[in-house]
Structure formats: structure tokens, C-alpha cells
C-alpha positions as CSV (number, residue, x, y, z in Angstrom):
1,X,122.6,76.0,104.1
2,X,124.1,77.7,101.1
3,X,122.5,80.9,99.8
4,X,119.5,79.8,97.8
5,X,119.1,81.4,94.4
6,X,116.3,83.9,93.8
7,X,115.3,85.1,90.3
8,X,115.2,88.9,90.0
9,X,113.3,90.8,87.3
10,X,115.1,93.2,85.0
11,X,114.2,96.4,83.2
12,X,115.3,97.0,79.6
13,X,117.1,100.3,79.2
14,X,119.0,102.1,76.5
15,X,122.2,104.0,77.5
16,X,125.9,104.2,76.5
17,X,124.9,102.9,73.1
18,X,123.9,99.6,74.5
19,X,120.6,97.8,75.5
20,X,120.9,96.8,79.1
21,X,118.9,94.4,81.2
22,X,119.3,95.7,84.7
23,X,117.9,96.0,88.3
24,X,118.4,98.7,90.9
25,X,121.1,97.9,93.5
26,X,118.7,98.5,96.4
27,X,116.7,95.4,95.5
28,X,119.7,93.2,95.1
29,X,121.3,94.5,98.3
30,X,118.1,93.8,100.2
31,X,117.8,90.3,98.8
32,X,121.4,89.6,99.7
33,X,121.6,91.3,103.1
34,X,118.1,91.0,104.5
35,X,116.6,88.0,102.9
36,X,119.9,86.1,102.8
37,X,119.5,84.9,99.3
38,X,121.7,84.9,96.1
39,X,120.1,87.3,93.6
40,X,120.2,86.1,90.0
41,X,119.1,88.6,87.3
42,X,116.7,87.3,84.7
43,X,117.0,89.0,81.3
44,X,113.7,90.2,79.8
45,X,113.5,87.9,76.8
46,X,109.9,86.9,77.2
47,X,108.9,83.5,75.8
48,X,112.4,82.8,74.6
49,X,113.1,81.8,78.2
50,X,112.2,78.4,79.6
51,X,110.4,79.5,82.8
52,X,110.0,75.9,84.0
53,X,113.7,75.3,83.8
54,X,114.4,78.6,85.6
55,X,112.0,77.8,88.4
56,X,113.5,74.3,88.8
57,X,116.9,76.0,89.4
58,X,115.9,78.8,91.8
59,X,114.0,78.8,95.1
60,X,112.3,82.2,94.9
61,X,111.3,85.0,92.6
62,X,111.4,88.7,93.3
63,X,109.7,91.2,91.0
64,X,111.2,94.7,91.5
65,X,109.8,98.2,91.2
66,X,110.5,100.4,88.1
67,X,109.8,103.8,86.6
68,X,108.0,102.0,83.8
69,X,104.3,100.9,83.9
70,X,102.6,97.7,82.8
71,X,101.3,98.2,79.3
72,X,97.6,99.0,79.5
73,X,96.8,96.7,76.5
74,X,97.4,93.8,78.9
75,X,94.4,94.8,81.1
76,X,92.2,96.7,78.8
77,X,93.4,100.2,79.8
78,X,94.3,103.3,77.9
79,X,97.6,102.8,76.2
80,X,98.3,106.5,75.8
81,X,101.7,108.1,76.2
82,X,100.5,109.8,79.5
83,X,100.3,106.4,81.2
84,X,103.9,105.4,80.3
85,X,106.7,104.9,80.1
86,X,106.4,101.3,79.1
87,X,108.7,98.2,79.0
88,X,107.0,95.5,76.9
89,X,109.9,93.2,77.1
90,X,109.7,93.2,80.9
91,X,105.9,92.6,80.8
92,X,106.5,89.7,78.4
93,X,108.8,88.2,81.0
94,X,107.4,89.0,84.4
95,X,103.8,88.2,83.8
96,X,104.3,84.6,82.7
97,X,107.1,84.2,85.4
98,X,104.6,85.3,88.1
99,X,102.0,82.9,86.9
100,X,104.4,80.0,86.7
101,X,105.9,80.8,90.2
102,X,102.4,80.7,91.7
103,X,101.4,77.5,89.9
104,X,104.6,75.7,91.0
105,X,104.5,77.0,94.6
106,X,107.8,79.0,94.3
107,X,108.0,81.8,96.9
108,X,107.3,85.2,95.3
109,X,107.8,88.8,96.5
110,X,106.5,91.6,94.2
111,X,107.3,95.2,94.9
112,X,105.7,98.4,93.6
113,X,105.5,97.8,89.8
114,X,105.7,94.2,90.9
115,X,102.4,94.2,92.7
116,X,100.8,95.7,89.7
117,X,102.3,93.1,87.4
118,X,101.1,90.4,89.9
119,X,97.6,91.7,89.7
120,X,97.6,91.9,85.9
121,X,99.2,88.5,85.5
122,X,96.4,87.0,87.7
123,X,93.5,88.7,85.9
124,X,93.2,92.1,87.5
125,X,93.3,95.7,86.2
126,X,95.1,98.9,87.2
127,X,93.9,102.5,87.9
128,X,96.2,105.2,86.6
129,X,96.9,108.7,88.0
130,X,95.1,107.7,91.2
131,X,95.9,111.1,92.8
132,X,93.2,112.6,90.5
133,X,90.4,110.3,92.0
134,X,88.0,112.0,94.3
135,X,89.0,111.3,97.9
136,X,92.4,109.8,97.0
137,X,95.6,110.7,98.7
138,X,98.5,111.8,96.5
139,X,100.8,108.8,96.7
140,X,103.4,110.2,94.4
141,X,106.9,111.1,95.7
142,X,107.5,114.8,96.6
143,X,109.4,116.8,94.0
144,X,113.0,116.6,95.2
145,X,116.5,115.7,93.9
146,X,117.1,113.9,97.2
147,X,116.2,110.3,97.0
148,X,115.9,109.9,100.8
149,X,113.3,112.6,100.8
150,X,111.4,111.1,97.9
151,X,111.4,107.7,99.6
152,X,110.8,108.9,103.1
153,X,108.5,106.7,105.3
154,X,105.5,108.9,105.6
155,X,102.3,106.9,104.9
156,X,100.2,104.8,107.3
157,X,98.6,101.6,106.1
158,X,96.4,99.0,107.8
159,X,97.3,95.3,107.8
160,X,94.3,93.1,107.6
161,X,93.8,90.8,110.6
162,X,94.4,87.2,109.9
163,X,96.3,87.9,106.7
164,X,99.8,86.6,105.7
165,X,101.3,90.0,106.5
166,X,99.6,90.0,109.9
167,X,101.9,87.1,110.6
168,X,104.9,89.2,109.6
169,X,104.0,92.6,111.2
170,X,101.0,91.8,113.4
171,X,97.6,93.3,112.7
172,X,97.1,97.0,112.8
173,X,98.9,100.0,111.3
174,X,102.4,100.3,110.1
175,X,104.3,103.2,108.4
176,X,105.7,102.7,104.9
177,X,107.2,104.6,102.0
178,X,104.6,104.1,99.3
179,X,105.4,106.1,96.2
180,X,103.3,105.5,93.1
181,X,100.8,107.0,90.7
182,X,99.1,103.8,89.6
183,X,97.4,101.2,91.8
184,X,95.3,98.1,91.7
185,X,91.8,98.7,90.4
186,X,89.9,95.4,90.0
187,X,91.6,92.8,92.1
188,X,92.7,89.6,90.3
189,X,90.3,86.7,91.3
190,X,93.2,84.6,92.7
191,X,94.3,87.5,95.0
192,X,93.2,88.8,98.4
193,X,93.9,92.1,100.1
194,X,96.5,92.2,102.8
195,X,96.7,95.9,103.5
196,X,95.0,99.2,102.6
197,X,96.0,102.9,102.8
198,X,93.7,105.3,104.7
199,X,92.0,106.3,101.4
200,X,91.3,102.6,100.5
201,X,94.1,102.2,98.0
202,X,95.3,98.5,98.0
203,X,98.8,98.5,99.4
204,X,99.5,94.7,99.7
205,X,98.0,91.5,98.3
206,X,98.6,87.8,98.6
207,X,97.7,84.8,96.5
208,X,94.6,83.0,97.8
209,X,95.4,79.5,99.0
210,X,99.0,79.8,97.8
211,X,101.3,76.8,98.1
212,X,104.1,79.1,99.3
213,X,104.7,82.8,100.3
214,X,103.3,84.9,97.5
215,X,102.9,88.5,98.4
216,X,102.9,91.8,96.6
217,X,103.5,95.2,98.3
218,X,103.0,98.6,96.8
219,X,105.6,100.3,98.9
220,X,109.4,100.2,98.8
221,X,110.8,98.0,101.7
222,X,114.1,97.6,99.8
223,X,115.0,101.3,100.3
224,X,115.3,101.4,104.1
225,X,115.9,97.7,104.7
226,X,119.1,98.4,106.8
227,X,117.6,100.9,109.1
228,X,113.8,100.3,109.3
229,X,112.6,97.1,111.1
230,X,109.3,97.0,109.1
231,X,111.2,97.1,105.8
232,X,113.6,94.4,107.0
233,X,110.8,92.1,108.2
234,X,109.2,91.5,104.8
235,X,112.5,90.5,103.3
236,X,113.3,88.2,106.3
237,X,109.9,86.5,105.8
238,X,110.5,86.1,102.1
239,X,114.0,84.7,102.8
240,X,112.6,82.2,105.3
241,X,110.1,81.0,102.8
242,X,112.8,80.6,100.1
243,X,115.0,78.6,102.5
244,X,112.0,76.4,103.4
245,X,111.3,75.8,99.7
246,X,115.0,75.0,99.1
247,X,115.0,72.5,102.0
248,X,111.9,70.8,100.7
249,X,113.4,70.4,97.3
250,X,116.6,69.0,98.8
251,X,114.6,66.6,100.9
252,X,112.6,65.4,97.9
253,X,115.8,64.8,95.9
254,X,117.3,62.9,98.8
255,X,114.2,60.7,99.1
256,X,114.3,60.0,95.4
257,X,117.9,58.8,95.6
């Protein structure tokens, strides 16, 4: 089978006197090398885009992490400067794209900011500066100029028995590189918890009764995908779901002819 197309979210950034719509290479490399899919960047133009047409043309959606946060006005939170930076153009694109992908049964993988967008898109809320909550771990990256140190695999999370991710990793504990200062607060009604950190922070969710693979993870499997088997497995599972969706579409077209 040819490499199926997967829509990848983009951040809107200003540099070199241009406005750029871009995604970090680690996500694109993981999609290509571990999931075995063809990553296609989706510009963050919000409702100017025809999401139905896009989802008819691709076989999966991946929502990447980012330094920006979902704008609190979208879930009734505090829109102060301290909870930024923000990227409203991305929000206007990813949230409806997530809802459409779930509605149409297009495989979805959401990472870090992506799981937070997934929760907000499906009716949930976010907690900010979770390291300040009583009893919470500090999930932020350590202060370092070395990215490998910042994204080191150092946190244990527990996979819920019988969950979607239990089918990927097995039930029990795995080690991940979860780096964040926001997290899911009130869970969206269409979502169910897949994994928790030792302090109870939600580290993974899936869509309840989803028509296809629809998972969000708070950690960063894209960073160590070439050297860590846990990181690679989530992308392989997503890639398998994308290929299954592509094969079903191809079969439906053949039957119609």
C-alpha cells in the first residue's frame, strides 16, 4: 500500500519578517518513520478551510505539541498573560478538525498540547500551572539548554486495564517523558481516561465508543521514537489504524464501482 496521507496541525509563528505555519520536525519524522505515513501540514486558517474535504482526502489526523496553550476563553478559564503564550489561529483550526475527525471516524493521535485541544474540543476544561496544586508533581521540563535532558524519560504512568492503550502497551506502568505545566481538569464527556500519573494527573485519553483509533497522550513519544520501544509503539498503532482506514475507503470505492 502507498503511504496514506495524515493531516498534521501547524503553529503560527513570526520570524524572518514572515508569518509561518509550521510543525516541529520530530513529529513529522515520527509520522514518516514510525507510523509509516505521509505527513501533510495543514495551515491554521480556521473556518476558511473545508474540513470535510480535507478528511475525505486523508486517512488520519495528528495534532502536535507546542509551546503555546489553548486560549482559556474556549473553556471558561483565565485568559491572563501568565497562562500564555496563545495561538488563536491554531485553536480555530485544530478544535473543529478534532471534532470532525471523531465524527467521521478518521484515526486521530493528539500529543501534549494536542490532548489538551482534544479535551477542550470535546467539552472539557484545563488546569493551569498544575505544579502549584497541593500533592501534584512538577511535570515541567528541568531547566537546561540540552533538549535531551529536558525531554528525558523520567516519569512513570499507569495504563488503565482494558483500555485502548492496554492493547498497545499492556496494562500496568510504563515510563514516559511527560513535560507540561497544564493538564486536563474536567474531562470531556465523550472521553475516557487511558492513563494516569502517580499524582492522578491525566496522561492519556481516548474517545468513548470511537469509530476508529482516537487517542490523546500528554507525553512526547515523538522525541525518542527511534530509540524507545514505548514511544515507537504508539506511532505504530496509529499507523496501523490509518492503513486500516485507508483500506476500508479503498474497498468502499471499489464496491461502488
